[in-house]
C-alpha positions, 0 to 999 in steps of 0.5 A, spaced: 758 517 363 756 510 365 757 507 372 763 503 370 766 509 367 765 513 374 768 507 378 774 508 374 774 516 374 773 516 381 779 511 382 784 515 378 782 521 382 782 518 389 789 515 388 792 521 383 793 516 377 793 520 371 792 517 364 795 520 358 793 518 351 796 519 344 793 516 337 798 512 334 795 509 328 788 506 325 790 498 323 786 493 319 783 487 324 783 482 319 781 476 324 774 480 324 773 480 316 766 480 314 764 476 307 758 480 304 753 477 299 756 477 292 763 476 295 766 482 298 770 482 304 770 488 308 776 488 314 774 493 319 779 498 322 781 499 329 785 505 333 791 504 336 793 508 342 799 509 346 798 511 353 802 513 359 799 511 366 803 516 372 801 516 379 802 521 384 809 519 386 812 520 379 812 512 377 809 511 370 808 505 365 807 506 358 804 501 352 800 501 347 792 500 347 788 497 341 781 500 341 775 495 340 772 495 333 766 497 335 769 503 339 773 505 333 767 505 328 763 509 333 767 514 334 770 515 327 766 519 322 768 521 315 767 529 314 769 528 306 773 525 301 778 528 296 781 523 292 785 518 296 784 523 302 779 522 308 779 527 313 775 525 320 773 528 326 770 525 332 776 520 334 775 519 341 780 517 346 779 511 350 776 512 357 780 511 364 775 505 364 777 502 357 784 502 359 783 500 367 778 494 365 783 491 360 790 491 364 793 485 368 790 485 375 794 478 377 801 476 377 801 471 371 806 466 376 811 462 372 810 460 365 808 453 366 802 456 371 800 461 365 800 456 360 796 451 365 791 457 366 790 459 359 790 453 355 797 455 352 802 449 350 809 450 354 813 448 348 810 454 344 814 460 342 808 464 341 805 462 348 812 464 351 812 471 347 805 472 350 807 470 357 813 475 357 808 481 355 803 479 360 809 479 365 811 486 363 804 489 364 804 486 370 810 489 373 808 496 370 801 496 373 804 494 380 809 499 379 804 505 378 798 502 382 799 504 389 799 498 394 793 501 398 789 501 392 790 495 389 784 491 391 779 497 389 783 497 382 782 489 381 774 491 382 774 495 375 772 490 370 
């Protein structure tokens, strides 16, 4: 266990935060396609998980988490292939650190503030969709992470 993972695990234990995971699917990551000599293009996969964070008071927040390509490749070991079927072992769920480090840790503010901070065009539908997703995550995080733990939560990165 790394120091980062220990920090996240200790945080969860200290504040009674539980994380439940369920594997959803493995999907291609076309924005990371690699072209090899000879013209072959390989598109790596990444795992998508659903998670639910619950606190001692019973409040919860649920969403999806897309794992990194590296973590997906490292944890999916083919056992054998038979025709089009491939069985795998070793699919490892993300750690508490993997999730907590990625969650929104500050209020995104107004749409205009968000666009100014992250370089989005305020006339973009995609920017608005992204803002609404971040805002929803922010409200979910605030509902689950106890107020007295928020400063410590913000240090997990």
